[in-house]
C-alpha positions in Angstrom: 0.0 0.0 0.0 2.7 2.5 1.0 4.5 2.4 -2.4 1.3 3.0 -4.4 0.2 5.7 -1.9 3.6 7.5 -2.2 3.5 7.3 -6.0 0.0 8.8 -6.1 0.0 11.3 -3.2 3.6 11.5 -2.0 4.1 14.9 -3.8 1.1 16.2 -1.9 1.4 14.8 1.6 4.2 14.9 4.2 5.7 11.6 5.4 3.8 11.7 8.7 0.5 11.9 7.0 1.4 9.1 4.6 2.3 7.0 7.7 -1.1 7.6 9.2 -3.0 6.8 6.0 -1.1 3.5 5.8 -1.9 2.8 9.4 -5.7 3.5 9.3 -6.6 3.2 5.6 -7.8 0.0 4.0 -7.1 -1.0 0.4 -9.9 -1.9 -2.0 -10.3 -2.9 -5.6 -13.4 -2.6 -7.8 -14.0 -4.0 -11.3 -15.3 -1.9 -14.1 -19.0 -1.3 -13.7 -19.0 -2.0 -10.0 -20.8 0.5 -7.7 -18.5 1.8 -5.0 -20.9 4.3 -3.4 -24.7 4.3 -3.9 -27.1 7.2 -3.7 -28.4 7.5 -0.1 -25.7 5.3 1.4 -24.4 6.0 4.9 -20.7 6.9 4.5 -18.1 5.8 6.9 -15.0 6.6 4.8 -13.8 8.4 1.7 -11.7 7.1 -1.2 -8.2 8.1 -2.3 -7.7 6.9 -5.9 -4.6 4.9 -6.6 -5.4 3.5 -10.0 -8.2 3.7 -12.6 -11.2 6.0 -12.9 -14.4 6.5 -11.0 -17.6 8.2 -12.4 -19.6 10.4 -10.1 -23.2 10.8 -11.0 -26.4 12.4 -9.6 -29.9 11.0 -9.6 -33.0 13.0 -10.3 -36.5 12.5 -8.9 -37.4 10.1 -11.8 -34.4 7.9 -11.0 -32.4 9.0 -14.1 -28.7 9.7 -13.7 -26.4 12.4 -15.0 -22.6 12.1 -15.0 -21.1 15.0 -13.1 -17.3 14.3 -13.2 -14.6 11.6 -13.1 -12.0 10.9 -10.5 -8.6 9.5 -11.4 -5.3 8.7 -9.7 -4.4 11.3 -7.0 -8.0 12.5 -6.7 -10.7 12.2 -4.1 -14.4 12.9 -4.2 -15.4 16.3 -2.7 -19.1 15.4 -2.5 -18.1 12.3 -0.5 -15.9 14.5 1.7 -18.8 16.9 2.3 -21.2 14.2 3.2 -18.7 12.6 5.5 -17.9 15.8 7.3 -21.6 16.6 7.7 -22.6 13.1 8.7 -25.0 13.0 5.8 -26.0 10.2 3.4 -24.4 10.2 0.0 -26.0 12.5 -2.6 -24.1 11.0 -5.4 -23.2 7.5 -6.9 -19.7 6.4 -7.5 -19.2 3.8 -10.2 -15.9 2.2 -11.4 -15.5 3.5 -14.9 -12.4 1.2 -15.3 -10.9 -1.3 -12.9 -10.1 0.7 -9.8 -7.8 0.5 -6.8 -8.3 2.9 -3.9 -7.7 3.5 -0.2 -10.6 4.2 2.2 -9.9 6.7 4.9 -12.2 6.8 8.0 -14.4 9.8 8.6 -12.9 10.6 12.0 -9.4 11.0 10.6 -10.5 13.4 7.9 -11.6 16.0 10.6 -8.5 15.4 12.7 -6.1 15.8 9.7 -7.7 19.1 8.8 -6.2 20.6 12.0 -3.1 18.5 12.1 -1.7 18.6 8.6 -1.6 21.7 6.4 -1.1 19.5 3.3 -4.3 17.7 4.0 -6.2 20.9 4.3 -4.7 22.2 1.1 -5.6 18.9 -0.6 -9.2 19.2 0.5 -9.6 22.8 -0.7 -7.8 22.0 -4.0 -10.2 19.1 -4.5 -13.2 21.3 -3.9 -11.9 23.9 -6.3 -11.2 21.3 -9.1 -14.6 19.7 -8.7 -16.4 23.1 -8.6 -14.8 24.1 -11.9 -15.7 20.7 -13.4 -19.3 21.2 -12.3 -19.3 24.7 -13.8 -18.1 23.2 -17.1 -20.9 20.6 -16.9 -23.5 23.4 -16.4 -22.1 25.4 -19.2 -22.2 22.4 -21.4 -25.8 21.7 -20.6 -26.8 25.3 -21.0 -24.8 26.5 -24.0 -23.4 23.5 -26.0 -25.4 21.6 -28.6 -25.9 17.9 -28.0 -23.6 16.9 -30.9 -20.7 18.8 -29.4 -21.5 17.3 -26.0 -21.4 13.8 -27.3 -18.0 14.3 -29.1 -16.5 15.9 -25.9 -17.8 13.0 -23.9 -16.1 10.6 -26.3 -12.8 12.5 -26.1 -13.0 12.5 -22.3 -13.5 8.7 -22.4 -10.4 8.3 -24.5 -8.4 10.2 -21.8 -9.9 8.2 -19.0 -9.6 4.8 -20.7 -6.3 5.6 -22.4 -7.6 4.1 -25.7 -9.1 5.6 -28.8 -11.3 2.4 -29.2 -14.1 2.6 -26.7 -16.2 -0.5 -25.8 -19.3 1.5 -24.9 -22.9 1.2 -25.9 -25.2 4.0 -27.2 -27.4 3.4 -24.2 -24.5 3.9 -21.8 -23.8 7.3 -23.4 -27.5 8.2 -23.2 -27.5 7.4 -19.5 -24.5 9.6 -18.8 -25.7 12.5 -20.9 -29.3 12.2 -19.7 -30.9 11.8 -23.0 -32.4 9.0 -25.2 -30.6 6.2 -27.0 -32.3 7.2 -30.3 -30.9 10.7 -30.0 -27.4 9.4 -29.2 -27.5 6.9 -32.1 -28.4 9.7 -34.5 -25.7 12.0 -33.3 -23.0 9.3 -33.4 -24.0 8.5 -37.0 -23.6 12.2 -37.8 -20.2 12.3 -36.2 -19.2 9.2 -38.2 -20.3 10.9 -41.4 -18.1 13.9 -40.5 -15.1 11.5 -40.2 -14.7 12.1 -36.5 -15.5 8.6 -35.3 -16.0 5.1 -36.6 -18.8 3.0 -35.3 -18.6 -0.8 -34.7 -20.6 -3.3 -32.7 -20.7 -1.8 -29.1 -17.4 -0.1 -30.0 -16.6 3.4 -31.1 -13.2 4.5 -32.5 -12.4 8.1 -32.1 -10.5 9.2 -35.1 -10.2 13.0 -34.6 -8.8 13.7 -31.1 
């Protein structure tokens, strides 16, 4: 655990904090598609990502989900932090977008470290700032960007997350993440293919222009 923790967070945290994370943290792995945190779940810990990517989404009153942002190595979920610090149930869902490895940190230690380690406080505030900016981008995208551009941006983001230009993702998966219908997504993907930006296969999409 220590080696992976130092590789992912050693440039952020002092040795003493790393020591404490190793002492109280627990290592976990999740396979792609596995739910890590469910909406409404009581939270007892927060994750520090060592490997892979986690999708954070929000559920509306009809049960539909909208992808908010993604977490990768060196990240943590600020919404999970907020719920933990306020002793509230989770307001988001965390799903393994790829195979994931992470360390769970107990709630009690989070509050203690805010006073004890300046680097932890800086990490928490930097995480809030990064996620806030990503949420603003998501709002701007919903309000000002046409759906075709949103779909293409989504595909390019997936290339970065999965580190491959060939995406094994279905039209329905994209529709869920962008909060629209499969029919709309299929039409827009065909349009992107006609423009030479992507190439469609069976449950696979190759992003050509990146």
